[in-house]
Every structure is written in C-alpha cells, then in structure tokens.
C-alpha positions, -999 to +999 in steps of 0.1 A: +011+010+506+036+031+525+060+003+528+056-004+491+062+032+484+094+033+505+106+002+488+101+017+454+120+049+461+147+029+479+152+007+448+151+038+425+178+055+446+200+023+444+196+022+406+204+059+403+235+055+424+246+026+404+243+045+371+262+075+385+289+052+399+292+034+366+295+067+348+323+078+371+341+045+368+339+046+330+353+082+329+382+072+351+389+041+329+387+063+298+411+089+311+436+063+323+449+086+350+430+090+383+396+095+398+406+128+411+399+157+388+427+177+402+452+149+397+438+144+362+445+181+354+480+179+368+488+148+347+474+163+316+495+194+320+526+172+326+519+153+294+514+185+275+546+200+288+566+169+280+553+170+245+567+205+239+604+198+242+615+232+228+608+266+242+616+302+233+642+316+257+643+353+247+632+379+222+622+370+187+636+396+164+631+405+127+656+422+104+636+445+081+642+462+048+630+497+058+627+509+021+597+485+015+588+478+051+593+440+048+609+416+072+638+398+055+649+375+084+636+364+118+657+349+146+643+330+175+664+318+204+654+284+216+664+258+241+651+224+252+629+220+283+645+206+314+635+171+305+641+175+268+668+163+244+661+171+208+678+158+177+680+189+155+691+171+123+668+177+093+661+140+091+645+142+125+626+175+125+608+197+101+598+234+102+565+243+087+557+279+076+525+297+070+518+334+063+484+350+059+489+380+036+467+410+036+435+402+018+435+367+034+458+352+008+476+323+025+510+308+017+522+277+034+552+252+032+554+218+047+591+219+055+616+248+051+643+235+074+677+229+058+698+220+089+724+232+114+753+254+109+787+238+116+801+254+147+789+285+165+784+321+151+791+353+169+760+371+155+731+367+131+751+385+104+780+361+109+756+331+108+740+343+075+774+345+059+784+310+070+750+296+062+754+307+026+789+293+024+777+259+038+747+258+014+720+262+040+705+292+023+706+302-013+712+340-007+722+363+021+695+390+025+720+412+044+740+415+012+711+429-007+703+395-022+667+382-024+664+345-019+641+326-043+630+302-015+621+306+021+643+285+043+652+279+080+684+269+096+698+266+131+730+280+146+744+274+181+748+303+205+758+281+235+769+245+227+781+224+256+792+194+235+798+188+198+767+168+189+734+172+171+712+174+203+698+206+217+697+203+255+684+225+284+718+240+291+723+250+254+709+278+233+704+279+195+689+305+172+662+293+147+667+316+117+642+320+089+653+337+056+623+348+036+619+348-002+607+381-016+571+370-021+570+355+015+584+385+033+559+396+060+547+432+063+528+449+091+495+433+103+502+400+085+501+368+105+529+342+105+531+307+120+562+286+125+560+251+139+588+227+147+577+191+145+591+156+147+575+122+140+561+120+176+544+154+175+548+191+179+580+205+195+574+243+192+545+265+180+553+302+172+525+325+160+529+362+155+511+392+140+537+415+125+538+449+143+544+482+126+578+482+109+595+514+116+632+504+117+657+478+106+651+457+138+616+446+147+607+433+181+584+403+178+582+395+215+591+363+232+596+350+267+624+342+290+629+306+302+616+300+338 
C-alpha cells in the first residue's frame, strides 16, 4: 500500500510538472521572443520604441486670442528617434485631431495634415505667412483671420539636407491652425496623433491650462 501510494504521488507529480512545462513552452512560443521574462520585457520595450519614430523635442506652445481666451495655433517641435527616418509627405502620413469641448461634446477629424512648407522659417509668425502663400492654410490667424477649417502643416527649423525625410539630427515644428469652432479653451482636452500606414508615429494629449496671456505653455519634453 505504501509503495502504491508513493507511485501514485510520483506519477501525479510528473503529470503536474509536464502540464506546467507545456504551459511555459506555449507561452514562450506565443510570445516569439524568449523564455526569460526580463528579456521579453526588454524586447517589447524595444519594439514599442521603434514603432514611435517621432518624438517631441521641446516645449509645445499655443498662441492665444486673449480677448476670448481661445488658442488659435499650437506649435510642437519634433524630431525622429535615433533609429528613425520618417517621410513627412502628406501621401505618407496623416494627422488626426480630436477635441473634447466643455460639456463632453467631441469634435474629431481623420486627417488635417496639408503638408510641408518649402524651405525653413525663422519663426512661427514667418511660417504662418509662408504657409498661407503656399496654400497650406486658408487663413493666417495672426492677421486677425479666422480659418474655416482646422489644418496642420510642418516647417523645418533645422534641415540637414533638402529632402522630405525627418531625421534624428533635424527639427521641425508641427503647427496646427484651428478653425473658430475648434479653438480650445481652458480645461478642454485635445489629442493629436501622427500616423502612417504601418502604425502610430506620435501621440500628443493635452488638457488646456488657464489661458492668461497670448502665449500658452502646453508642456513637452527634451530629447534624451
């Protein structure tokens, strides 16, 4: 009886071990990376980082109309990651826009991106003038004009070569010019996403702070 009992528990232990081992093997095969949890996390982080080929490289700022406390324009300095090379033509990327107005009313657009400014610009004001001349925006809000559509364009701050690719040693500003009905006010939530066919390149989400002046600091981060 004792020997039979020992045999029973020995066989039970073998079966249990086999089930656990099979489960671990299946998890490893499903992940496709490694049996090490630590290594799996490292690989997943690397995959995530490589998917986000654009990053914010400084302060996101808003230009506001103080009279009605609304943001007219936002400007976001961006660059490519160290391994990135992004084709910034409108046929390759799109910029989606969403705003949640007070009262939970939502406005969203699938693509507001109109393209790149030819050449560099010395300032946001200069870029807006040139963008209207080149047909990238319908109106210049700095000239007391109110655009009838919300649109985004890109202008180069630092461009190492004259092509359409944003690289890690270059900086461009992503500018959004808001139509009157889409202009954010304090406490409203906005989301901008830059996408290409392979997936997400950049995700920017902000809650608008108190607007007390013509320039609004929307935060940001400096490239590592």
